[in-house]
Every structure is written in structure tokens, then in C-alpha cells.
MDAnalysis code that builds the backbone (N, CA, C; Angstrom):
import MDAnalysis as mda
import numpy as np

u = mda.Universe.empty(516, n_residues=172, atom_resindex=np.repeat(np.arange(172), 3), trajectory=True)
u.add_TopologyAttr("name", ["N", "CA", "C"] * 172)
u.add_TopologyAttr("resid", np.arange(1, 173))
u.add_TopologyAttr("resname", ["UNK", "UNK", "UNK", "UNK", "UNK", "UNK", "UNK", "UNK", "UNK", "UNK", "UNK", "UNK", "UNK", "UNK", "UNK", "UNK", "UNK", "UNK", "UNK", "UNK", "UNK", "UNK", "UNK", "UNK", "UNK", "UNK", "UNK", "UNK", "UNK", "UNK", "UNK", "UNK", "UNK", "UNK", "UNK", "UNK", "UNK", "UNK", "UNK", "UNK", "UNK", "UNK", "UNK", "UNK", "UNK", "UNK", "UNK", "UNK", "UNK", "UNK", "UNK", "UNK", "UNK", "UNK", "UNK", "UNK", "UNK", "UNK", "UNK", "UNK", "UNK", "UNK", "UNK", "UNK", "UNK", "UNK", "UNK", "UNK", "UNK", "UNK", "UNK", "UNK", "UNK", "UNK", "UNK", "UNK", "UNK", "UNK", "UNK", "UNK", "UNK", "UNK", "UNK", "UNK", "UNK", "UNK", "UNK", "UNK", "UNK", "UNK", "UNK", "UNK", "UNK", "UNK", "UNK", "UNK", "UNK", "UNK", "UNK", "UNK", "UNK", "UNK", "UNK", "UNK", "UNK", "UNK", "UNK", "UNK", "UNK", "UNK", "UNK", "UNK", "UNK", "UNK", "UNK", "UNK", "UNK", "UNK", "UNK", "UNK", "UNK", "UNK", "UNK", "UNK", "UNK", "UNK", "UNK", "UNK", "UNK", "UNK", "UNK", "UNK", "UNK", "UNK", "UNK", "UNK", "UNK", "UNK", "UNK", "UNK", "UNK", "UNK", "UNK", "UNK", "UNK", "UNK", "UNK", "UNK", "UNK", "UNK", "UNK", "UNK", "UNK", "UNK", "UNK", "UNK", "UNK", "UNK", "UNK", "UNK", "UNK", "UNK", "UNK", "UNK", "UNK", "UNK", "UNK", "UNK", "UNK", "UNK", "UNK", "UNK"])
u.atoms.positions = np.array([
    [0.969, -1.078, 0.041],
    [-0.088, -0.010, 0.165],
    [0.953, 1.201, -0.144],
    [0.848, 1.964, -1.012],
    [1.548, 3.170, -1.149],
    [0.852, 4.460, -0.776],
    [0.985, 5.036, 0.443],
    [0.101, 6.186, 0.767],
    [0.754, 7.243, 0.361],
    [2.169, 7.308, 0.171],
    [2.635, 8.676, -0.063],
    [2.810, 9.756, 0.903],
    [2.599, 9.318, 2.261],
    [2.773, 10.147, 3.488],
    [3.492, 9.375, 4.558],
    [3.994, 10.121, 5.424],
    [4.694, 9.709, 6.541],
    [3.750, 9.257, 7.688],
    [4.292, 8.231, 8.446],
    [3.435, 7.808, 9.618],
    [3.783, 8.575, 10.824],
    [2.936, 8.515, 11.752],
    [3.373, 9.368, 13.053],
    [4.723, 8.722, 13.713],
    [5.045, 7.537, 13.578],
    [6.430, 6.966, 13.991],
    [7.547, 7.605, 13.274],
    [7.353, 7.725, 12.179],
    [8.549, 8.189, 11.196],
    [8.727, 9.804, 11.408],
    [7.638, 10.512, 11.627],
    [7.781, 11.850, 12.014],
    [8.455, 12.016, 13.384],
    [8.122, 11.119, 14.273],
    [8.593, 11.391, 15.633],
    [10.246, 11.108, 15.595],
    [10.415, 10.049, 14.738],
    [11.894, 9.453, 14.826],
    [12.641, 10.822, 14.109],
    [12.186, 11.329, 13.230],
    [12.765, 12.664, 12.317],
    [12.975, 13.730, 13.382],
    [12.033, 13.863, 14.293],
    [12.154, 14.988, 15.185],
    [13.119, 14.834, 16.238],
    [13.042, 13.588, 16.728],
    [14.090, 13.309, 17.786],
    [15.484, 13.259, 17.135],
    [15.635, 12.954, 15.895],
    [17.282, 13.120, 15.450],
    [17.443, 14.707, 15.154],
    [16.532, 15.399, 14.783],
    [16.690, 16.797, 14.649],
    [17.056, 17.458, 15.930],
    [16.297, 17.249, 16.909],
    [16.473, 17.726, 18.254],
    [18.008, 17.245, 18.700],
    [18.451, 16.054, 18.639],
    [19.763, 15.646, 18.906],
    [20.993, 16.275, 18.235],
    [20.693, 16.560, 16.897],
    [21.695, 17.398, 16.216],
    [21.825, 18.926, 16.649],
    [20.542, 19.320, 16.944],
    [20.554, 20.619, 17.146],
    [21.100, 20.794, 18.696],
    [20.858, 20.050, 19.607],
    [21.572, 19.995, 20.956],
    [22.956, 19.903, 20.887],
    [23.389, 19.022, 19.966],
    [25.064, 18.804, 20.091],
    [25.618, 20.127, 19.217],
    [24.988, 20.754, 18.367],
    [25.506, 21.935, 17.688],
    [25.651, 23.285, 18.778],
    [24.466, 23.371, 19.362],
    [24.373, 24.469, 20.133],
    [25.474, 24.171, 21.519],
    [25.664, 22.983, 22.059],
    [26.710, 22.593, 23.177],
    [28.230, 23.002, 22.592],
    [28.466, 22.678, 21.242],
    [29.513, 22.770, 20.721],
    [29.897, 24.409, 20.591],
    [28.768, 25.132, 20.300],
    [29.081, 26.696, 20.171],
    [29.285, 27.390, 21.411],
    [28.455, 26.741, 22.379],
    [28.627, 27.234, 23.853],
    [30.239, 27.158, 24.308],
    [30.803, 25.873, 24.083],
    [31.953, 25.584, 24.538],
    [33.182, 26.378, 23.854],
    [32.829, 26.570, 22.637],
    [33.742, 27.484, 21.683],
    [33.736, 28.841, 22.421],
    [32.478, 29.406, 22.504],
    [32.409, 30.700, 23.189],
    [32.797, 30.941, 24.481],
    [32.761, 29.914, 25.372],
    [33.480, 30.062, 26.651],
    [35.078, 30.119, 26.505],
    [35.600, 29.165, 25.811],
    [37.081, 28.939, 25.599],
    [37.356, 30.286, 24.998],
    [36.670, 30.963, 24.257],
    [37.101, 32.333, 23.486],
    [36.948, 33.425, 24.334],
    [36.511, 33.436, 25.633],
    [36.293, 34.536, 26.514],
    [37.652, 35.231, 26.856],
    [37.668, 36.351, 26.717],
    [38.935, 37.125, 26.861],
    [38.677, 37.778, 28.238],
    [39.282, 37.326, 29.010],
    [39.166, 37.669, 30.559],
    [40.370, 38.895, 30.853],
    [39.772, 39.846, 31.241],
    [40.440, 41.105, 31.696],
    [40.044, 41.658, 33.075],
    [40.952, 42.430, 33.562],
    [40.593, 42.954, 34.954],
    [39.232, 43.640, 35.071],
    [38.851, 44.091, 33.857],
    [37.465, 44.583, 34.105],
    [36.390, 43.690, 34.059],
    [36.489, 42.440, 33.318],
    [35.563, 41.568, 33.167],
    [35.683, 40.471, 34.335],
    [36.777, 40.420, 34.946],
    [37.167, 39.412, 35.875],
    [35.966, 38.919, 36.791],
    [35.576, 39.785, 37.605],
    [34.644, 39.689, 38.512],
    [33.216, 39.018, 38.047],
    [32.809, 39.706, 36.950],
    [31.685, 39.079, 36.450],
    [31.869, 37.827, 35.650],
    [32.903, 37.422, 35.103],
    [33.288, 36.127, 34.788],
    [33.211, 35.183, 36.102],
    [33.956, 35.456, 37.147],
    [34.027, 34.518, 38.091],
    [32.536, 34.321, 38.732],
    [31.850, 35.455, 38.946],
    [30.435, 35.288, 39.465],
    [29.653, 34.436, 38.545],
    [29.769, 34.291, 37.244],
    [28.907, 33.473, 36.469],
    [29.247, 31.995, 36.423],
    [30.271, 31.668, 37.093],
    [30.762, 30.332, 37.224],
    [29.829, 29.583, 38.194],
    [29.643, 28.397, 38.342],
    [28.804, 27.486, 39.060],
    [29.776, 27.130, 40.214],
    [29.290, 27.451, 41.471],
    [30.005, 27.160, 42.546],
    [29.428, 27.098, 43.916],
    [29.917, 26.372, 44.798],
    [29.024, 26.234, 46.007],
    [29.686, 27.016, 47.133],
    [30.781, 26.852, 47.495],
    [31.612, 27.582, 48.496],
    [32.304, 28.911, 47.964],
    [33.058, 28.806, 47.059],
    [33.947, 30.160, 46.471],
    [34.508, 29.792, 45.256],
    [34.873, 30.849, 44.547],
    [35.705, 30.721, 43.392],
    [36.814, 31.820, 43.420],
    [37.997, 31.391, 42.923],
    [39.249, 32.139, 43.274],
    [40.081, 32.219, 41.882],
    [40.631, 33.307, 41.677],
    [41.656, 33.371, 40.640],
    [42.996, 33.527, 41.468],
    [43.865, 32.758, 41.209],
    [45.206, 32.789, 41.825],
    [46.310, 32.850, 40.766],
    [47.256, 34.029, 41.036],
    [48.308, 33.922, 39.835],
    [49.786, 33.661, 40.654],
    [50.677, 32.928, 39.917],
    [51.782, 32.496, 40.335],
    [53.031, 32.952, 39.412],
    [54.222, 32.539, 39.926],
    [55.363, 32.783, 38.892],
    [55.486, 34.190, 38.441],
    [55.394, 35.131, 39.199],
    [55.348, 36.552, 38.885],
    [54.152, 36.967, 37.921],
    [53.238, 36.435, 38.273],
    [51.711, 36.509, 37.735],
    [51.739, 36.092, 36.175],
    [52.771, 35.201, 35.882],
    [52.722, 34.689, 34.498],
    [51.597, 33.652, 34.256],
    [51.325, 32.826, 35.278],
    [50.368, 31.861, 35.205],
    [49.225, 31.929, 36.352],
    [48.066, 31.910, 35.836],
    [47.050, 32.166, 36.685],
    [45.973, 30.973, 36.636],
    [45.508, 30.630, 37.863],
    [44.530, 29.392, 37.665],
    [43.162, 29.899, 38.353],
    [42.138, 29.274, 37.827],
    [40.664, 29.480, 38.537],
    [40.341, 28.239, 39.046],
    [40.125, 28.495, 40.592],
    [39.800, 27.207, 41.327],
    [38.126, 27.438, 41.802],
    [37.448, 26.524, 41.392],
    [36.052, 26.514, 41.801],
    [35.858, 25.560, 42.887],
    [35.483, 26.096, 44.085],
    [35.279, 25.258, 45.381],
    [36.592, 24.379, 45.670],
    [37.872, 24.967, 45.496],
    [39.068, 24.503, 45.735],
    [39.702, 23.644, 44.560],
    [38.888, 23.480, 43.463],
    [39.389, 22.462, 42.447],
    [39.682, 23.411, 41.035],
    [40.832, 23.245, 40.762],
    [41.444, 24.067, 39.500],
    [40.639, 23.449, 38.344],
    [40.046, 24.412, 37.882],
    [39.276, 24.264, 36.647],
    [39.776, 24.931, 35.352],
    [40.563, 25.999, 35.279],
    [40.966, 26.702, 34.154],
    [42.330, 27.243, 34.464],
    [43.253, 27.460, 33.501],
    [44.471, 28.002, 33.682],
    [44.477, 29.220, 32.655],
    [44.916, 30.380, 32.995],
    [45.129, 31.485, 32.063],
    [46.533, 31.879, 32.059],
    [47.164, 31.962, 30.923],
    [48.514, 32.584, 30.846],
    [48.580, 33.876, 30.247],
    [49.379, 34.663, 30.878],
    [49.913, 36.163, 30.221],
    [48.654, 37.050, 30.620],
    [47.894, 36.719, 31.707],
    [46.763, 37.635, 32.147],
    [47.141, 38.946, 32.730],
    [48.154, 38.788, 33.773],
    [48.858, 39.862, 34.352],
    [50.408, 39.543, 34.354],
    [51.257, 40.627, 34.948],
    [52.602, 40.377, 35.072],
    [52.834, 40.983, 36.625],
    [53.970, 40.909, 36.924],
    [54.357, 41.230, 38.257],
    [54.317, 42.611, 38.869],
    [53.802, 43.459, 37.874],
    [53.551, 44.911, 38.286],
    [52.313, 45.144, 38.994],
    [51.307, 44.182, 38.920],
    [50.127, 44.278, 39.632],
    [50.196, 44.589, 41.044],
    [49.379, 45.298, 41.667],
    [49.360, 45.666, 43.121],
    [48.043, 45.710, 43.520],
    [47.665, 45.096, 44.753],
    [46.384, 45.079, 45.320],
    [46.312, 46.067, 46.508],
    [45.437, 46.741, 46.840],
    [45.131, 47.681, 47.924],
    [43.659, 47.540, 48.607],
    [43.606, 47.902, 49.883],
    [42.210, 48.056, 50.457],
    [42.228, 49.506, 50.711],
    [41.105, 49.971, 50.533],
    [40.945, 51.493, 50.914],
    [40.073, 51.396, 52.144],
    [40.324, 52.105, 53.104],
    [39.579, 52.505, 54.206],
    [39.447, 54.076, 54.662],
    [38.234, 54.494, 54.787],
    [37.957, 56.033, 54.811],
    [39.034, 56.549, 55.823],
    [39.211, 56.077, 56.960],
    [39.864, 56.764, 57.901],
    [41.386, 56.587, 57.790],
    [41.854, 55.470, 57.089],
    [43.457, 55.052, 57.133],
    [43.746, 55.292, 55.589],
    [42.895, 55.233, 54.742],
    [43.382, 55.531, 53.347],
    [43.713, 54.112, 52.569],
    [44.707, 54.219, 51.849],
    [44.941, 52.972, 50.982],
    [46.032, 52.212, 51.701],
    [46.059, 50.867, 51.830],
    [47.069, 50.187, 52.227],
    [47.215, 48.773, 51.189],
    [48.553, 48.533, 50.946],
    [48.628, 47.429, 50.076],
    [48.336, 46.281, 50.934],
    [47.847, 45.261, 49.967],
    [47.295, 43.816, 50.530],
    [48.771, 43.000, 50.581],
    [48.779, 42.197, 51.662],
    [49.883, 41.526, 51.738],
    [49.534, 40.294, 50.802],
    [50.569, 39.621, 50.206],
    [50.531, 38.489, 49.212],
    [50.212, 37.277, 49.995],
    [49.461, 36.372, 49.386],
    [49.013, 35.063, 50.303],
    [50.039, 33.931, 49.975],
    [50.046, 32.956, 50.723],
    [50.737, 31.976, 50.654],
    [49.710, 30.678, 50.205],
    [50.081, 30.038, 49.209],
    [49.046, 28.925, 48.788],
    [49.782, 27.612, 48.815],
    [48.936, 26.820, 49.330],
    [49.753, 25.126, 49.107],
    [48.907, 24.581, 48.164],
    [49.635, 23.933, 47.155],
    [48.976, 23.201, 46.004],
    [48.484, 21.872, 46.427],
    [48.019, 21.204, 45.602],
    [47.290, 19.766, 45.976],
    [48.398, 18.856, 46.317],
    [49.650, 19.033, 46.083],
    [50.802, 18.312, 46.568],
    [51.482, 18.632, 47.920],
    [50.840, 19.771, 48.380],
    [51.279, 20.294, 49.810],
    [52.513, 21.073, 49.647],
    [52.941, 21.659, 48.399],
    [54.057, 22.484, 48.068],
    [53.478, 23.871, 48.251],
    [54.234, 24.768, 48.923],
    [53.742, 26.064, 49.109],
    [54.088, 26.930, 47.671],
    [53.406, 27.859, 47.179],
    [53.626, 28.446, 46.121],
    [53.286, 29.984, 46.411],
    [54.155, 30.787, 45.952],
    [54.168, 32.345, 46.169],
    [53.014, 32.895, 45.100],
    [51.944, 33.538, 45.732],
    [50.825, 34.251, 45.184],
    [51.255, 35.554, 44.961],
    [51.111, 35.849, 43.355],
    [51.539, 37.264, 43.112],
    [50.278, 38.203, 43.168],
    [48.999, 37.551, 42.899],
    [47.586, 38.200, 42.973],
    [46.700, 37.026, 43.095],
    [45.598, 37.576, 43.877],
    [44.424, 36.643, 44.122],
    [43.336, 37.511, 44.089],
    [42.378, 36.908, 43.776],
    [40.809, 37.590, 43.926],
    [39.732, 36.379, 44.409],
    [39.059, 36.728, 45.185],
    [38.014, 35.538, 45.601],
    [36.678, 36.083, 45.751],
    [35.743, 35.262, 45.436],
    [34.276, 35.564, 45.782],
    [33.742, 34.404, 46.386],
    [33.032, 34.844, 47.573],
    [32.289, 33.808, 48.373],
    [31.062, 33.197, 47.911],
    [30.491, 32.535, 48.815],
    [29.267, 31.713, 48.171],
    [28.140, 32.450, 48.054],
    [28.134, 33.801, 48.561],
    [27.075, 34.982, 48.388],
    [27.287, 35.693, 47.245],
    [28.401, 35.412, 46.455],
    [28.725, 36.126, 45.219],
    [29.099, 37.582, 45.630],
    [29.895, 37.552, 46.719],
    [30.691, 39.108, 47.272],
    [32.125, 38.840, 47.039],
    [32.674, 39.644, 46.448],
    [34.084, 39.398, 46.066],
    [34.871, 40.258, 47.098],
    [36.254, 40.258, 46.957],
    [37.083, 41.048, 47.904],
    [36.995, 42.505, 47.630],
    [36.875, 43.221, 48.517],
    [36.947, 44.531, 48.435],
    [38.250, 45.356, 48.077],
    [38.875, 45.395, 47.121],
    [40.251, 45.756, 46.715],
    [40.064, 46.765, 45.573],
    [41.396, 47.490, 45.522],
    [41.711, 48.375, 44.421],
    [42.719, 47.712, 43.794],
    [43.017, 47.396, 42.472],
    [43.937, 46.837, 41.782],
    [44.591, 47.824, 40.786],
    [45.974, 48.080, 40.882],
    [46.634, 48.878, 40.209],
    [47.359, 48.132, 39.348],
    [47.310, 48.160, 37.971],
    [48.036, 47.656, 36.849],
    [47.990, 48.442, 35.648],
    [49.244, 48.461, 35.013],
    [49.579, 49.153, 33.796],
    [48.747, 50.631, 33.755],
    [49.167, 51.330, 34.764],
    [48.726, 52.715, 34.743],
    [47.253, 52.998, 34.867],
    [46.509, 52.037, 35.403],
    [45.060, 52.039, 35.634],
    [44.875, 51.513, 36.910],
    [43.754, 51.871, 37.696],
    [43.348, 51.521, 38.895],
    [41.957, 50.789, 38.678],
    [41.514, 49.577, 39.097],
    [40.482, 48.901, 38.984],
    [39.858, 48.709, 40.314],
    [38.530, 49.214, 40.367],
    [37.881, 49.120, 41.700],
    [36.929, 47.935, 41.921],
    [37.390, 46.997, 42.497],
    [36.494, 45.765, 42.930],
    [35.699, 45.763, 44.066],
    [35.560, 47.159, 44.781],
    [35.095, 47.223, 45.982],
    [33.385, 47.279, 46.025],
    [32.955, 47.609, 44.872],
    [31.314, 47.607, 44.815],
    [30.633, 46.334, 44.679],
    [29.585, 46.072, 45.294],
    [28.918, 44.904, 45.415],
    [28.138, 44.604, 44.204],
    [27.342, 45.535, 43.737],
    [26.341, 45.326, 42.594],
    [26.649, 45.885, 41.292],
    [27.686, 46.698, 41.293],
    [27.835, 47.302, 39.895],
    [29.224, 46.910, 39.378],
    [29.475, 46.926, 37.994],
    [30.688, 46.391, 37.196],
    [31.833, 47.292, 37.942],
    [32.878, 46.743, 37.624],
    [34.209, 47.369, 38.204],
    [34.500, 48.571, 37.353],
    [34.808, 49.629, 38.214],
    [35.255, 50.854, 37.979],
    [36.706, 50.946, 37.504],
    [36.993, 51.643, 36.480],
    [38.422, 51.687, 36.085],
    [38.715, 53.258, 35.919],
    [39.712, 53.655, 36.706],
    [40.453, 54.907, 36.958],
    [41.670, 55.050, 36.503],
    [42.129, 56.267, 36.096],
    [43.472, 56.422, 35.429],
    [44.552, 56.455, 36.289],
    [44.094, 56.737, 37.688],
    [45.125, 56.749, 38.734],
    [44.916, 56.417, 39.966],
    [45.520, 56.201, 40.965],
    [45.112, 55.852, 42.353],
    [44.511, 57.138, 42.945],
    [45.103, 58.225, 42.632],
    [44.299, 59.637, 43.063],
    [42.952, 59.661, 42.820],
    [42.713, 59.222, 41.441],
    [41.328, 59.301, 40.996],
    [40.359, 58.327, 41.717],
    [40.908, 57.104, 42.112],
    [40.097, 56.308, 42.824],
    [39.943, 56.391, 43.977],
    [40.811, 57.187, 44.819],
    [40.728, 57.548, 46.282],
    [39.735, 58.887, 46.149],
    [39.780, 59.678, 45.180],
    [38.747, 60.938, 45.232],
    [37.339, 60.282, 45.053],
    [37.256, 59.280, 44.093],
    [35.874, 58.697, 44.004],
    [35.383, 58.022, 45.471],
    [36.285, 57.276, 46.002],
    [36.015, 56.691, 47.059],
    [35.521, 57.517, 48.124],
    [36.177, 58.713, 48.275],
    [35.887, 59.605, 49.481],
    [34.650, 60.554, 49.058],
    [34.294, 60.757, 47.809],
    [33.095, 61.255, 47.698],
    [31.930, 60.455, 47.810],
    [32.064, 59.208, 47.596],
    [30.961, 58.203, 47.871],
    [30.744, 58.228, 49.313],
    [31.784, 58.009, 49.990],
    [31.776, 58.158, 51.513],
    [30.852, 59.323, 51.973],
    [31.198, 60.591, 51.566],
    [30.743, 61.720, 52.017],
    [29.391, 61.696, 51.687],
    [28.871, 61.067, 50.411],
    [27.527, 61.136, 50.080],
    [26.787, 60.142, 51.153],
    [27.274, 59.214, 51.444],
    [26.750, 58.069, 52.226],
    [26.505, 58.717, 53.753],
    [27.520, 59.443, 54.118],
    [27.592, 60.117, 55.633],
    [26.353, 61.151, 55.733],
    [26.223, 61.821, 54.421],
    [24.965, 62.884, 54.634],
    [23.820, 62.200, 54.769],
])
């Protein structure tokens, strides 16, 4: 019997195959997009907050900041080379005391060997990152705001002025 039409079963099989092919292609594009992400100091906080984690997510840079690792819940998930160099400096700003350089952390890798950390940035389980100012290549990046993107300033003096103005507005 030649009906010239497709049966319901044949149509369902075609739809399932199309769905599988679509799903595979979309996943492959997402992976390419993720691998092609250009992480900078301006996008670092947002990038780390968008990762899936339970306890914390960290960026740790070693070897004069030539090599950086992203740790999700203490497990290394990605390495980034050439992200920073040893000229990067981290500071905390306090209204009464001004700017103070952050001491560099010691880190023990999975083999228990201590590695010197050139730069680190942590975000806790609530999505709140370290409250620091980062000076790198004649710019200062303000990581201290909770809900807004990282602010970039041309000098430490500009960053301090902006912080003092903000504090004065809050005090009023």
C-alpha cells in the first residue's frame, strides 16, 4: 500500500534526530564561546560570578603573575597564561586610614607545596568579592562595589577621590 505520506512514528523519529543534532551543535558553540572568552581585569569579577560554585571561586596567579588558575570550590578548573605580570598591586581602601597594600597570600597546592601568590581575587558563596583596588599598567580597577561593574580609573588619586566622594554622600 503506497500512501505517499509519513506515519506518525516516522515523523517522531525525524523530530528526535533533529533535536539531538540541534543540541549537539548548540553545546559545541557554547564551549567555543566559553573558551574564547577574553578575561581582563574589567571582566574578571563578572566572569567569576557567572561560574557555578557552592563555596567560593578564586583566581590565583603564580610565577610573577605569568600563570593564573581559576579554582572553583578549591578545584583547579582553568589556567590562564599572560593575564597579568608582576607589576600588579592590590590595595584596600579605608576611609579613616586611606590606602594600604594587601599582603600577598601563601598557597599550598594539591601536593602540599607552598607557592607564592602574585595576585588573588576571591568571591564567596554569596557572590561577594574581595573589596580591593587593583593597580595595573597605569590604571586602577575598583573591585569594591557589590552590585555594579568594576570601575576603572586612570590613577590611584582618581580612585581615592571617587571613594571619598562616595563616603561623603553616604555620611550625609
